[in-house]
N, C-alpha and C positions, 0 to 999 in steps of 0.2 A: 528594157529594165536592166539595171546593173546586176551583175551576178550576186553580190551580197544581198541586195534587196529581194531578188528572187529566192535565194536560199532562206532568207528570213521569213518570207511568206510561206514557204514550204515547211519551215521549222515551227510555225505557229500551231500546226495540228498534224504532225506526221502520223500516218497509220503504221508505218514500219520503215526499216532501213535496209539497204542492200549494199553488199560489196560486189564489185565486179573486177575481173581480171581478164585482159586480152590474152588469148591463148594462141592466136595466129589464124590466118586464113578465115576470118570472119567468125571465129568461135570465141565465146566468152564463158567464164566460170562465174555465175551469178548466185549469190547466197542471200537469203532473207533472214533478218533479225528483228526482234521486237524492241530492242533498246539500242541507243547510240553506243553505249559502253560495249555491248556485245559485238557490234560491227567494228568498232575500233580495235577490239582485241583480236578479231579475225584478220584485220588488215595490218596489224603490227608487224613490222619487220619486212614487209613486202612492198617494195616501191611501186609495183605494178597495180596494186589494189586501189580502187577508187571507192569512196563511200557516198551513197546517195540517200537523201531523205525523200520518201514517197508519201504523197497525200492519199486520202481515201478516194479522190477523184482520178488518181493515176498520174498526177503531175509529179515530176521529180526534179531535184536540184543536186548537182554535184557539190559536196561540201568541202572538197580539197581546196585549200587556199582561202577559205573563208574564216571568219572569226569563231565559227562553231567547232572547229577542230583544234 
């Protein structure tokens, strides 16, 4: 499935959003948000931050580079 189609599928009913930053040596800073706007505000100005939509089933899609951002 193409990345945009997978992201679209996850965006139909997201349970929450996360931002994730790689800290090095297998460590990540992951934060959970209820809205896309909150996740975007957290990621603003940080090139390392990636935003994910997460469904209630636990499936996720990276939204960077999709039409959703």
